[in-house]
Residue frames as qw, qx, qy, qz and C-alpha x, y, z in Angstrom:
[[0.696, 0.471, -0.542, -0.033, -2.71, 15.19, 11.40],
 [0.871, -0.461, 0.169, -0.020, -1.53, 12.08, 13.33],
 [0.166, -0.776, 0.570, 0.212, 2.22, 11.52, 13.63],
 [0.495, -0.147, 0.837, 0.183, 2.13, 8.00, 12.24],
 [0.534, 0.587, 0.607, 0.034, -0.15, 8.89, 9.32],
 [0.132, -0.344, 0.355, 0.859, 0.87, 10.71, 6.11],
 [0.535, 0.658, 0.504, -0.163, -1.95, 11.93, 3.79],
 [0.418, -0.039, 0.469, 0.777, -0.57, 12.58, 0.32],
 [0.254, 0.750, 0.424, -0.440, -2.39, 15.75, -0.78],
 [0.219, -0.225, 0.536, 0.784, -0.74, 16.21, -4.16],
 [0.491, 0.389, 0.013, -0.780, -3.24, 17.67, -6.67],
 [0.495, 0.261, -0.710, -0.428, -2.80, 14.83, -9.14],
 [0.130, -0.050, -0.958, 0.252, -3.40, 12.23, -6.42],
 [0.279, 0.336, 0.563, -0.702, -6.54, 13.99, -5.18],
 [0.500, 0.371, -0.269, -0.734, -7.91, 14.54, -8.70],
 [0.443, 0.165, -0.846, -0.249, -7.49, 10.87, -9.66],
 [0.019, -0.128, -0.884, 0.449, -8.92, 9.73, -6.35],
 [0.408, 0.332, 0.271, -0.806, -12.05, 11.80, -7.01],
 [0.560, 0.297, -0.529, -0.564, -12.47, 10.17, -10.39],
 [0.300, 0.074, -0.950, 0.054, -12.13, 6.76, -8.78],
 [0.187, 0.177, 0.706, -0.660, -14.84, 7.51, -6.18],
 [0.497, 0.241, -0.109, -0.826, -17.45, 8.34, -8.83],
 [0.716, 0.136, 0.620, -0.289, -20.10, 5.71, -9.42],
 [0.743, 0.631, 0.086, -0.206, -20.00, 6.10, -13.18],
 [0.028, 0.704, -0.688, -0.177, -16.22, 5.33, -13.43],
 [0.895, 0.216, -0.307, -0.242, -15.87, 2.10, -15.46],
 [0.918, -0.330, 0.164, 0.151, -13.95, -0.99, -14.34],
 [0.762, 0.358, 0.067, 0.535, -11.23, -0.35, -16.96],
 [0.075, 0.807, -0.080, 0.581, -10.97, 3.33, -16.01],
 [0.679, -0.702, 0.112, -0.184, -10.86, 2.43, -12.34],
 [0.922, -0.131, 0.116, 0.347, -7.96, 0.05, -12.88],
 [0.547, 0.552, 0.015, 0.629, -6.02, 2.63, -14.99],
 [0.192, -0.839, 0.095, -0.499, -6.53, 5.31, -12.34],
 [0.831, -0.544, 0.116, 0.007, -5.45, 2.92, -9.54],
 [0.859, 0.121, 0.069, 0.492, -2.29, 2.12, -11.42],
 [0.298, 0.690, -0.016, 0.659, -1.48, 5.82, -12.02],
 [0.436, -0.797, 0.098, -0.407, -2.28, 6.83, -8.42],
 [0.919, -0.354, 0.037, 0.172, -0.16, 3.97, -7.07],
 [0.696, 0.316, -0.025, 0.645, 2.89, 5.34, -8.89],
 [0.035, -0.756, 0.060, -0.650, 2.29, 8.78, -7.44],
 [0.725, -0.648, 0.073, -0.224, 1.96, 7.30, -3.95],
 [0.934, -0.004, -0.063, 0.352, 5.08, 5.23, -4.54],
 [0.368, 0.619, -0.194, 0.666, 7.16, 8.41, -4.81],
 [0.396, -0.709, 0.197, -0.549, 6.02, 9.42, -1.35],
 [0.909, -0.385, 0.089, -0.131, 6.47, 6.02, 0.31],
 [0.891, 0.132, -0.024, 0.433, 9.94, 5.53, -1.10],
 [0.081, 0.954, -0.094, 0.274, 11.15, 9.00, -0.14],
 [0.439, -0.768, 0.452, -0.117, 13.53, 7.71, 2.61],
 [0.980, 0.155, -0.032, 0.122, 15.15, 4.83, 0.73],
 [0.532, -0.674, 0.310, 0.408, 18.86, 4.59, 1.59],
 [0.620, 0.775, -0.117, 0.018, 21.36, 5.71, -1.06],
 [0.698, -0.462, 0.313, 0.450, 25.00, 5.10, -1.75],
 [0.271, 0.823, -0.325, -0.379, 27.57, 6.62, -4.14],
 [0.834, 0.033, 0.478, 0.275, 28.95, 4.46, -6.93],
 [0.090, -0.540, 0.453, 0.704, 31.36, 5.36, -9.73],
 [0.691, 0.514, 0.507, -0.007, 29.86, 5.26, -13.23],
 [0.337, -0.098, 0.462, 0.814, 30.90, 6.26, -16.72],
 [0.414, 0.739, 0.298, -0.441, 28.87, 8.98, -18.44],
 [0.727, 0.579, 0.211, 0.304, 29.52, 9.74, -22.11],
 [0.144, 0.931, -0.168, 0.290, 31.69, 12.62, -20.84],
 [0.151, 0.562, -0.678, 0.448, 33.63, 11.31, -17.89],
 [0.506, -0.250, -0.794, 0.227, 33.64, 9.14, -14.75],
 [0.273, -0.499, 0.163, -0.806, 31.62, 10.37, -11.79],
 [0.056, -0.118, -0.885, 0.446, 30.35, 9.35, -8.36],
 [0.417, -0.231, -0.342, -0.810, 26.55, 9.09, -8.62],
 [0.450, -0.149, 0.631, -0.615, 23.79, 8.14, -6.14],
 [0.555, -0.029, -0.737, -0.385, 22.10, 4.76, -6.40],
 [0.789, -0.452, -0.036, -0.416, 19.76, 2.74, -4.14],
 [0.087, 0.496, -0.810, 0.299, 21.66, 0.91, -1.38],
 [0.471, -0.126, 0.754, -0.441, 21.09, -2.40, 0.40],
 [0.266, 0.193, 0.934, 0.139, 18.80, -5.24, -0.55],
 [0.174, -0.287, -0.539, -0.773, 15.92, -4.71, -2.96],
 [0.390, -0.065, 0.443, -0.804, 12.81, -3.56, -1.17],
 [0.027, 0.226, 0.972, 0.059, 9.81, -5.91, -0.82],
 [0.453, -0.052, -0.075, -0.887, 6.32, -5.02, -1.96],
 [0.051, 0.141, 0.971, -0.186, 3.72, -7.16, -0.29],
 [0.410, -0.203, -0.391, -0.799, 0.21, -7.22, -1.74],
 [0.336, 0.098, 0.780, -0.518, -2.68, -7.96, 0.64],
 [0.060, -0.136, -0.833, -0.533, -4.89, -9.96, -1.69],
 [0.655, 0.364, 0.500, 0.434, -6.84, -9.45, -3.72],
 [0.175, 0.959, 0.218, 0.039, -7.29, -5.69, -4.00],
 [0.446, -0.734, 0.285, 0.424, -3.66, -5.00, -3.09],
 [0.658, 0.120, 0.537, 0.514, -2.67, -6.13, -6.59],
 [0.288, 0.886, 0.298, 0.209, -4.09, -2.95, -8.03],
 [0.216, -0.944, 0.234, 0.083, -1.51, -0.87, -6.08],
 [0.741, -0.320, 0.499, 0.317, 1.18, -3.52, -6.61],
 [0.689, 0.474, 0.422, 0.351, 1.04, -3.39, -10.42],
 [0.207, 0.952, 0.039, 0.222, 1.55, 0.31, -10.65],
 [0.453, -0.814, 0.357, 0.075, 4.39, 0.33, -8.09],
 [0.804, -0.107, 0.487, 0.324, 6.20, -2.48, -9.95],
 [0.568, 0.723, 0.214, 0.332, 6.27, -0.36, -13.09],
 [0.026, -0.954, 0.196, -0.225, 8.14, 2.26, -11.14],
 [0.336, -0.636, 0.684, -0.126, 10.33, -0.19, -9.06],
 [0.861, 0.245, -0.343, -0.284, 10.68, -3.27, -11.35],
 [0.483, 0.363, -0.749, 0.271, 13.53, -4.73, -9.35],
 [0.483, -0.381, 0.459, -0.641, 11.49, -4.95, -6.11],
 [0.124, -0.034, -0.990, 0.051, 10.81, -8.38, -4.61],
 [0.525, -0.226, -0.218, -0.791, 7.19, -9.30, -4.28],
 [0.013, -0.061, -0.941, 0.331, 5.18, -11.10, -1.63],
 [0.467, -0.340, -0.450, -0.681, 1.50, -11.89, -1.13],
 [0.135, 0.037, 0.794, -0.592, -0.73, -12.16, 1.96],
 [0.356, -0.309, -0.679, -0.562, -4.12, -13.77, 1.33],
 [0.032, 0.233, 0.703, -0.671, -6.74, -12.60, 3.81],
 [0.222, -0.462, -0.520, -0.683, -10.46, -12.19, 3.53],
 [0.206, -0.175, 0.430, -0.861, -12.83, -10.53, 5.92],
 [0.076, -0.381, -0.919, 0.069, -15.59, -12.66, 7.52],
 [0.153, -0.459, -0.305, -0.820, -18.68, -10.61, 6.77],
 [0.598, -0.641, -0.455, -0.155, -20.30, -11.57, 10.10],
 [0.683, -0.574, -0.175, 0.416, -17.41, -11.02, 12.52],
 [0.248, 0.956, -0.142, 0.067, -15.43, -8.55, 10.32],
 [0.583, -0.612, 0.500, 0.190, -12.34, -10.58, 11.44],
 [0.406, 0.623, -0.585, -0.322, -9.58, -11.62, 8.94],
 [0.930, -0.048, 0.362, -0.033, -9.23, -15.24, 7.78],
 [0.043, -0.669, 0.630, 0.393, -5.83, -16.22, 6.26],
 [0.919, 0.261, 0.264, -0.134, -5.61, -18.41, 3.22],
 [0.799, 0.457, -0.026, 0.390, -2.22, -17.64, 1.61],
 [0.287, -0.920, 0.212, 0.163, 1.22, -16.30, 2.59],
 [0.852, 0.182, 0.151, 0.467, 4.39, -16.15, 0.49],
 [0.063, -0.985, 0.117, 0.113, 7.11, -13.55, 0.92],
 [0.622, 0.629, -0.401, 0.238, 10.78, -13.11, -0.29],
 [0.796, -0.242, -0.344, 0.436, 13.78, -14.23, 1.82],
 [0.446, -0.018, -0.212, 0.870, 15.81, -11.96, 4.05],
 [0.150, -0.809, -0.455, -0.340, 12.75, -9.92, 5.07],
 [0.535, -0.731, -0.183, 0.381, 14.69, -8.55, 8.05],
 [0.465, -0.262, 0.262, 0.804, 17.14, -6.79, 5.63],
 [0.146, 0.393, 0.582, 0.697, 14.52, -5.14, 3.41],
 [0.292, 0.142, 0.199, -0.925, 12.23, -2.18, 3.52],
 [0.074, 0.343, 0.927, 0.130, 8.78, -3.89, 3.29],
 [0.307, 0.088, -0.025, -0.947, 5.87, -1.92, 1.84],
 [0.202, 0.333, 0.914, -0.116, 2.52, -3.60, 2.47],
 [0.202, 0.059, -0.287, -0.935, -0.19, -2.44, 0.07],
 [0.058, 0.490, 0.867, -0.063, -3.99, -2.60, 0.33],
 [0.026, 0.484, 0.314, 0.816, -6.31, 0.04, -1.19],
 [0.489, -0.650, -0.204, -0.545, -8.61, 0.19, 1.87],
 [0.233, 0.082, -0.740, 0.626, -7.73, 0.55, 5.53],
 [0.483, -0.506, -0.393, -0.597, -11.25, 0.04, 6.98],
 [0.765, -0.618, -0.121, -0.131, -11.54, -1.76, 10.29],
 [0.027, 0.776, -0.606, 0.171, -7.79, -2.36, 10.29],
 [0.833, -0.280, 0.441, -0.184, -8.24, -5.99, 11.37],
 [0.916, 0.349, 0.105, 0.170, -6.96, -7.57, 8.14],
 [0.368, 0.809, -0.295, 0.350, -4.17, -4.99, 7.84],
 [0.409, -0.688, 0.522, -0.295, -3.02, -5.60, 11.44],
 [0.919, -0.092, 0.378, -0.060, -3.14, -9.32, 10.86],
 [0.769, 0.596, -0.055, 0.223, -1.08, -8.98, 7.66],
 [0.087, 0.829, -0.424, 0.355, 1.51, -6.99, 9.53],
 [0.751, -0.443, 0.444, -0.205, 1.60, -9.68, 12.23],
 [0.948, 0.200, 0.219, 0.119, 2.48, -12.24, 9.60],
 [0.530, 0.758, -0.202, 0.323, 5.13, -10.00, 8.07],
 [0.264, -0.761, 0.493, -0.329, 6.77, -9.48, 11.41],
 [0.882, -0.228, 0.398, -0.108, 6.71, -13.21, 12.05],
 [0.861, 0.449, 0.059, 0.232, 8.60, -13.64, 8.74],
 [0.689, -0.194, -0.026, 0.698, 11.35, -11.36, 10.10],
 [0.222, 0.681, 0.227, 0.660, 10.35, -7.98, 8.69],
 [0.435, -0.480, -0.396, 0.651, 11.43, -5.09, 10.89],
 [0.030, -0.340, 0.091, 0.936, 11.15, -2.06, 8.67],
 [0.176, 0.482, 0.833, 0.209, 7.54, -1.90, 7.42],
 [0.189, 0.186, -0.009, -0.964, 5.39, 0.78, 5.80],
 [0.327, 0.472, 0.813, -0.094, 1.68, 0.46, 5.06],
 [0.062, 0.159, -0.337, -0.926, 0.37, 2.07, 1.88],
 [0.255, 0.513, 0.816, -0.075, -3.37, 2.47, 1.15],
 [0.096, 0.432, 0.444, 0.779, -5.61, 4.52, -1.02],
 [0.417, -0.620, -0.127, -0.653, -8.27, 5.28, 1.61],
 [0.333, 0.004, -0.789, 0.517, -8.22, 5.07, 5.37],
 [0.471, -0.700, -0.379, -0.380, -10.93, 5.25, 8.01],
 [0.169, -0.702, 0.449, -0.527, -10.18, 6.73, 11.41],
 [0.885, -0.322, 0.227, -0.247, -11.16, 3.40, 13.03],
 [0.939, 0.255, -0.079, 0.215, -8.59, 1.54, 10.91],
 [0.337, 0.684, -0.354, 0.542, -5.85, 4.03, 11.60],
 [0.482, -0.624, 0.388, -0.478, -6.50, 3.80, 15.32],
 [0.979, -0.116, 0.130, -0.108, -6.52, -0.04, 15.19],
 [0.794, 0.455, -0.188, 0.356, -3.25, -0.08, 13.28],
 [0.026, 0.734, -0.388, 0.556, -1.64, 2.39, 15.71],
 [0.719, -0.482, 0.334, -0.373, -2.69, 0.23, 18.62],
 [0.988, 0.017, 0.145, 0.054, -1.44, -3.05, 17.06],
 [0.776, 0.146, 0.134, 0.599, 1.64, -1.71, 15.24],
 [0.106, -0.954, -0.073, 0.270, 2.70, 1.77, 16.40],
 [0.418, -0.523, 0.476, 0.570, 6.03, 1.26, 14.61],
 [0.426, 0.303, 0.698, 0.488, 4.41, 0.97, 11.12],
 [0.112, 0.385, -0.026, -0.916, 3.83, 4.33, 9.39],
 [0.458, 0.574, 0.678, 0.012, 0.70, 4.64, 7.19],
 [0.006, -0.275, 0.326, 0.905, 0.71, 6.54, 3.90],
 [0.322, 0.539, 0.777, -0.045, -2.68, 7.20, 2.28],
 [0.155, 0.320, 0.393, 0.848, -4.37, 9.42, -0.25],
 [0.369, -0.499, -0.136, -0.772, -7.31, 10.24, 2.02],
 [0.046, -0.105, -0.833, 0.541, -8.45, 9.93, 5.60],
 [0.316, -0.416, -0.579, -0.626, -12.24, 9.48, 5.13],
 [0.410, -0.520, 0.109, -0.741, -14.98, 10.19, 7.68],
 [0.579, -0.266, 0.610, -0.470, -15.95, 6.85, 9.23],
 [0.053, 0.021, -0.975, -0.215, -17.09, 3.26, 8.80],
 [0.634, -0.200, -0.184, -0.724, -20.71, 2.26, 8.27],
 [0.753, -0.312, 0.418, -0.401, -22.38, -0.58, 10.15],
 [0.974, 0.224, 0.034, 0.004, -21.03, -3.12, 7.63],
 [0.682, -0.471, 0.295, 0.475, -17.45, -1.96, 8.03],
 [0.568, 0.526, 0.328, 0.542, -17.20, -0.05, 4.70],
 [0.331, -0.234, -0.057, 0.912, -15.42, 3.27, 4.44],
 [0.167, 0.846, 0.500, 0.079, -17.69, 6.29, 4.09],
 [0.663, 0.517, 0.026, -0.540, -17.86, 8.19, 1.77],
 [0.645, -0.192, 0.718, 0.181, -15.32, 5.81, 0.32],
 [0.350, 0.421, -0.534, -0.645, -15.50, 4.35, -3.19],
 [0.919, 0.059, -0.135, -0.366, -17.28, 1.02, -2.62],
 [0.886, -0.262, 0.352, 0.149, -15.47, -2.32, -2.68],
 [0.028, 0.754, -0.510, -0.413, -12.06, -1.72, -4.30],
 [0.354, -0.145, 0.898, 0.218, -11.69, -5.38, -5.37],
 [0.477, 0.551, 0.681, -0.074, -15.13, -5.53, -6.97],
 [0.296, 0.895, 0.034, -0.333, -14.55, -2.23, -8.81],
 [0.133, -0.615, 0.680, 0.377, -11.10, -3.37, -10.05],
 [0.188, -0.102, 0.950, 0.226, -12.22, -6.76, -11.31],
 [0.468, -0.027, -0.412, -0.782, -15.87, -6.15, -12.20],
 [0.378, -0.192, -0.904, 0.057, -17.19, -8.58, -9.58],
 [0.469, -0.569, -0.077, -0.671, -19.94, -8.31, -6.97]]
């Protein structure tokens, strides 16, 4: 286990991930599983959120009770596949602010190309969770984190469904201060930069495209 990488080995996470990997899992079922697994991963990635005590009224009496402290966290989807993780997490954390980073991977160079960037204000005061199902080469993920840091973000976590060792190493090299949380560290990348054994292209499987 690498110190900057957390693999969530909860039985429900692993079971749902296995179903998502299967070739015969339909587009609708894939989306549903991704939404469910994102909520389970959200529990892990929000474990260290700051808390504060506030006085509330219960039906019985007043009490001091724990609530989330500070500014609302920011969830940043790395388009387009990141939206699958984003949707499930927003069901769990509906008050979160939301940002989007549009990057696509040049199929020849495997390098990221930016086409969109929009994030909430006061990024320096928020926990920022960047979400993308696949950490493959790590080039797009590292580029997205570059943009988030340029916007002022200082406290960043990266959440993905699958990671390849090459992508984890690339992220550690580029952003050693950004912890990675994933459901699986897979074996390797193939010659086209896809995660093996993986689950194919997450965006295509989510949206039924090729």
